[in-house]
C-alpha positions in Angstrom: 18.2 27.6 10.8 15.7 24.7 11.2 17.1 21.2 10.7 16.4 19.6 7.2 13.7 17.0 6.8 14.8 13.9 4.8 12.4 11.5 3.1 14.0 8.1 2.4 12.8 6.7 -0.9 15.6 4.2 -1.5 13.2 1.6 -2.9 10.3 3.6 -4.4 12.6 5.8 -6.5 14.0 2.8 -8.3 10.8 1.1 -9.4 7.6 2.1 -11.2 5.5 -0.5 -9.4 2.5 1.0 -7.6 1.9 -1.4 -4.8 0.3 -0.1 -1.6 3.6 0.9 0.0 4.8 2.6 -3.2 1.6 4.6 -3.5 1.9 5.7 0.1 5.5 6.7 -0.4 4.8 8.6 -3.6 1.8 10.4 -1.9 4.0 11.6 1.0 6.7 12.8 -1.4 4.1 14.7 -3.4 2.6 16.4 -0.3 6.1 17.3 1.1 7.3 18.8 -2.2 9.5 21.8 -1.4 9.5 21.0 2.3 11.9 18.0 2.4 14.8 16.5 0.6 14.0 13.1 -0.9 17.0 10.8 -0.5 18.3 7.4 -1.4 21.0 5.2 -0.1 23.2 4.6 -3.1 24.9 1.1 -2.7 27.4 1.9 -5.5 28.5 5.2 -3.8 28.1 3.7 -0.4 26.4 6.9 0.8 23.2 8.8 1.1 22.4 11.4 -1.5 19.5 13.5 -2.9 17.5 11.9 -5.6 18.8 12.3 -9.2 16.6 13.3 -12.1 16.0 9.7 -13.3 14.8 8.7 -9.9 12.4 11.7 -9.7 11.1 10.5 -13.1 10.3 7.1 -11.6 8.3 8.8 -8.8 6.3 10.9 -11.3 5.6 8.0 -13.8 2.0 7.4 -14.4 2.2 4.2 -16.3 2.4 1.2 -13.9 5.2 -1.3 -14.0 4.5 -5.0 -14.5 7.2 -6.0 -12.1 8.2 -5.3 -8.5 11.9 -5.2 -8.9 14.2 -2.2 -8.7 16.3 -0.9 -11.5 19.6 1.0 -11.5 20.9 2.1 -15.0 24.5 1.3 -15.8 25.3 5.0 -15.9 23.9 5.5 -12.4 26.0 2.6 -11.1 29.1 4.1 -12.8 28.5 7.6 -11.3 28.1 6.1 -7.9 31.3 4.0 -8.1 33.2 7.0 -9.5 32.1 9.3 -6.6 33.0 6.6 -4.1 36.5 6.1 -5.7 37.1 9.9 -5.8 35.8 10.4 -2.2 33.2 12.9 -3.4 29.9 11.9 -1.7 26.9 13.9 -2.7 26.0 16.5 0.0 22.8 16.1 1.9 21.7 19.7 1.7 18.1 20.8 1.1 15.4 23.4 1.8 14.9 24.0 5.6 11.9 22.6 7.2 10.0 23.6 10.3 9.9 20.0 11.5 13.2 18.5 10.5 14.2 14.9 11.0 13.9 11.7 9.0 10.8 9.9 7.6 11.1 6.4 6.3 7.8 5.3 4.7 9.1 2.0 3.2 10.0 -1.4 4.4 13.8 -0.9 4.3 16.5 -3.4 3.5 19.3 -4.6 5.7 21.8 -2.4 3.9 19.6 0.7 4.3 19.1 -0.1 8.0 22.8 -0.2 8.5 23.2 3.2 6.8 20.3 4.9 8.6 22.5 6.3 11.5 24.5 8.2 8.9 21.3 9.8 7.6 20.1 10.6 11.1 23.4 12.4 11.7 22.6 14.9 9.0 19.6 16.3 11.0 18.8 17.0 14.6 15.1 16.2 14.2 13.3 13.0 15.2 13.4 9.8 13.1 10.1 8.3 12.2 9.3 5.1 10.3 5.9 4.1 8.9 4.8 0.6 9.8 2.5 -1.1 7.4 1.8 -4.6 8.7 3.3 -7.8 10.2 1.7 -10.1 7.6 5.1 -11.6 6.7 5.2 -13.1 10.2 1.5 -13.7 10.6 1.0 -15.4 7.2 4.4 -16.8 6.1 2.6 -19.2 3.8 1.3 -16.2 1.8 4.7 -14.4 1.8 7.8 -14.7 -0.3 10.4 -16.7 1.6 13.0 -14.0 1.4 10.6 -11.5 2.9 9.6 -13.7 5.8 13.3 -14.4 6.6 14.1 -10.7 6.6 11.2 -9.5 8.6 12.2 -10.3 12.2 15.4 -8.2 11.7 13.3 -5.4 10.3 11.0 -5.3 13.2 13.9 -5.1 15.6 15.5 -2.4 13.6 12.4 -0.3 14.0 13.4 0.1 17.7 16.1 2.6 16.6 13.5 5.2 15.6 12.1 8.0 17.8 8.6 7.1 16.7 6.7 4.7 14.5 3.5 5.7 12.7 1.4 2.6 12.1 -1.1 2.8 9.3 -4.0 1.4 11.4 -4.9 0.4 14.9 -4.5 -3.3 14.0 -1.0 -2.6 12.5 0.0 -0.8 15.7 -1.2 -3.6 17.9 0.7 -6.3 15.9 4.0 -4.4 16.2 3.6 -3.8 19.9 2.6 -7.4 20.5 5.7 -8.6 18.7 8.0 -6.3 20.7 6.3 -7.5 23.9 6.9 -11.1 22.8 10.6 -10.3 22.3 10.7 -9.0 25.9 11.6 -5.4 24.8 10.8 -3.1 27.8 11.6 0.3 26.2 10.0 1.0 22.8 9.6 4.1 20.8 6.1 5.7 20.8 3.8 4.0 18.3 0.8 6.0 16.9 -1.9 4.7 14.7 -2.3 7.4 12.0 -4.9 6.2 9.4 -3.6 6.7 5.8 -5.0 9.2 3.4 -6.4 8.3 0.0 -6.6 10.0 -3.4 -10.0 11.7 -3.1 -11.7 12.1 -6.5 -12.8 15.6 -7.5 -16.3 14.3 -7.9 -18.0 11.1 -6.9 -19.1 9.0 -9.9 -22.8 8.6 -10.3 -24.7 5.4 -9.5 -23.4 2.3 -11.3 -24.9 1.7 -14.7 -27.7 -0.8 -15.2 -26.1 -2.6 -18.1 -27.2 -6.1 -19.1 -24.1 -7.7 -17.5 -22.9 -6.0 -14.3 -19.2 -5.8 -13.5 -17.8 -6.9 -10.2 -14.4 -5.2 -9.6 -11.5 -6.5 -7.5 -8.5 -4.2 -7.0 -5.3 -5.6 -5.4 -2.0 -7.3 -6.1 -2.4 -10.9 -7.3 -0.7 -12.6 -4.3 -1.5 -15.3 -1.8 -2.9 -13.3 1.1 -5.3 -11.4 -1.2 -7.3 -14.6 -1.5 -8.0 -14.4 -5.2 -8.3 -18.2 -5.5 -11.3 -18.2 -3.2 -12.8 -15.3 -5.1 -12.3 -17.1 -8.4 -13.8 -20.4 -7.0 -16.8 -18.4 -5.8 -17.3 -16.8 -9.2 -17.0 -20.1 -10.9 -19.7 -21.6 -8.8 -22.0 -18.7 -9.5 -21.3 -18.8 -13.3 -22.1 -22.6 -13.2 -25.6 -21.5 -11.8 -25.9 -19.0 -14.7 -25.6 -16.0 -12.5 -24.9 -13.1 -14.9 -21.9 -10.9 -14.2 -18.3 -10.3 -15.2 -15.3 -10.2 -12.9 -12.6 -7.6 -13.5 -9.3 -7.9 -11.7 -6.8 -5.1 -11.4 -3.4 -5.5 -9.8 0.3 -6.3 -10.1 1.0 -10.1 -10.1 3.4 -11.6 -7.5 4.6 -14.6 -9.5 5.8 -16.4 -6.3 2.7 -16.4 -4.1 0.1 -15.5 -6.8 0.8 -18.4 -9.2 -2.2 -20.5 -8.1 -4.5 -17.5 -8.8 -2.9 -16.7 -12.1 -3.3 -20.3 -13.2 -6.9 -20.2 -12.2 -7.5 -17.0 -14.2 -6.1 -18.6 -17.3 -8.2 -21.7 -16.9 -11.4 -19.7 -16.5 -10.5 -17.6 -19.5 -9.9 -20.7 -21.6 -13.3 -22.0 -20.5 -14.9 -18.8 -21.8 -15.9 -17.4 -18.4 -16.4 -13.6 -18.3 -13.2 -12.6 -16.5 -11.0 -9.6 -17.3 -7.4 -9.2 -16.1 -4.9 -6.9 -17.7 -2.4 -6.5 -14.8 -1.8 -3.2 -13.1 -3.7 -0.1 -14.2 -2.8 3.5 -14.5 -4.7 6.0 -12.3 -6.9 7.0 -15.2 -7.8 3.4 -16.0 -8.4 2.6 -12.4 -10.9 5.5 -12.1 -12.7 4.2 -15.2 -12.9 0.8 -13.6 -14.5 2.2 -10.5 -17.0 4.2 -12.6 -18.0 1.2 -14.6 -18.4 -1.4 -11.9 -21.6 -2.3 -10.0 -19.7 -2.9 -6.7 -16.3 -4.1 -5.6 -15.1 -7.2 -3.7 -11.9 -7.3 -1.7 -11.4 -10.9 -0.3 -8.0 -10.3 1.3 -7.5 -12.3 4.5 -5.1 -9.7 6.1 -4.2 -6.1 5.5 -2.2 -3.3 7.2 -4.8 -0.8 6.0 -6.8 -1.7 2.9 -6.6 1.2 0.5 -8.8 -0.4 -2.2 -11.7 -0.6 0.3 -11.5 3.1 1.2 -11.0 4.1 -2.5 -14.1 2.1 -3.4 -16.2 3.8 -0.8 -15.1 7.3 -1.6 -16.1 6.7 -5.2 -19.6 5.6 -4.1 -19.1 1.9 -4.7 -20.2 -0.6 -2.1 -17.5 -3.1 -1.1 -17.8 -6.7 -0.2 -15.0 -7.5 2.3 -14.1 -8.9 5.7 -15.2 -6.9 8.7 -12.3 -7.6 11.1 -8.7 -6.4 11.5 -7.5 -3.3 9.7 -10.2 -3.7 6.9 -12.8 -3.7 9.6 -11.6 -0.3 10.9 -12.6 1.1 7.5 -15.6 -1.1 6.8 -17.5 -0.5 10.0 -18.3 3.1 9.0 -20.8 1.9 6.3 -21.0 1.0 2.7 -19.7 -2.6 3.1 -21.2 -6.0 3.0 -19.5 -8.8 5.0 -17.9 -11.8 3.4 -17.3 -13.5 6.8 -13.9 -15.2 6.9 -13.7 -14.9 3.1 -14.2 -18.5 2.2 -15.5 -19.5 -1.2 -19.1 -20.0 -0.2 -19.2 -16.8 1.9 -17.9 -14.8 -1.0 -20.3 -16.4 -3.5 -23.2 -15.7 -1.2 -22.3 -12.1 -0.8 -21.9 -11.5 -4.5 -25.2 -13.3 -5.3 -26.9 -11.2 -2.6 -25.6 -7.9 -4.0 -26.5 -8.8 -7.6 -30.0 -10.0 -6.6 -30.9 -7.0 -4.3 -30.6 -3.7 -6.2 -32.4 -1.9 -3.3 -30.1 -3.2 -0.7 -27.1 -2.4 -2.9 -28.4 1.1 -3.4 -28.6 1.6 0.4 -24.9 0.5 0.7 -24.0 2.9 -2.1 -25.7 5.7 -0.2 -23.7 4.8 2.9 -20.6 4.8 0.9 -21.3 8.3 -0.6 -21.8 9.6 2.9 -18.4 8.5 4.0 -15.5 11.0 4.4 -11.9 10.0 4.3 -8.8 12.1 4.9 -6.8 13.3 2.0 -3.1 12.8 1.7 -2.6 16.4 2.6 -4.5 15.9 5.8 -2.6 12.7 6.5 0.8 14.3 6.0 -0.1 17.3 8.2 -1.1 14.9 11.0 2.1 12.9 10.6 4.2 16.0 10.8 2.3 17.4 13.8 2.8 14.1 15.7 6.4 14.0 14.6 7.0 17.4 16.1 5.9 16.0 19.5 8.7 13.4 19.6 12.0 13.7 21.3 15.2 12.8 19.5 16.9 9.9 21.4 20.6 10.0 21.1 
């Protein structure tokens, strides 16, 4: 009988947040439905187990959370402690899979890392981790202190896997560079497998020609997303009576996003046309894409850049940087450069897009011609690559 395939969702199954990593993890879970066993390390039980119904409901939730933290109900904690006390750990049995092994799509904690050998022992297949980015080391000033402190250990723990699937070429290079800096001579294979996206059933029509165009920015409100520069750019344009509204969509990180959140409130109080309601459901996000004239994504560093790809596949031009992981997406057409994403560069790009309907229409045409892989195609490629790997004992 083929070895079982386990998908570790120790973090995502305990939060309804929809950050990039959570969206990737949920998409893989959806695509592997019936072909894998989704599991979690239960710290109260001290063991791996299949997801319970309340955790499955978290994965299926459509309403976004307004916080990033995980939640364990008291009843779940009690059940875990009871099983631990009684010595009755939940069996890791599930439907057989042609591939087998372990897939870890999340940035895992130290406790999960210590428990991974026990999960690996339940299957003979290869162990694969997704690698999203090294931003916590590259930009510690834009990263929560606890994340930056944890990250070097996490990068070393990735060496225990049989393969690492990086979400972009830039992400792959950053991981290999770090391992080389550490002096590691033997590393697992690292492949750059570009992420899938949620492809809409139909591409929205051209942006409406309303009196006041909407510029949309999708992304968590946090330091590295560079919202302060975007807000400063918009403020300078509004001072020159350039007519547009800015709409922001994304979960706020109160630690690194505080300057941007403060700026948003000051602009609102001053009567500037800015909309921010926090994270949005999938339905509301689709509506935001339909209603905007174009999108802007001022982030200074990304592992992939899902909002850029999602904007383009919905026929909306995107103003963004043209380097790093975002550049891998942007160079195919439909994007306008914002240079190094300084305030003046962003302002110039927004002003140009607003003042040049013909040029904007050309970018929209390029965007509509783009083709991105679906999550089904991504998961198939991930599994195909996984099946080429050898399990290292």
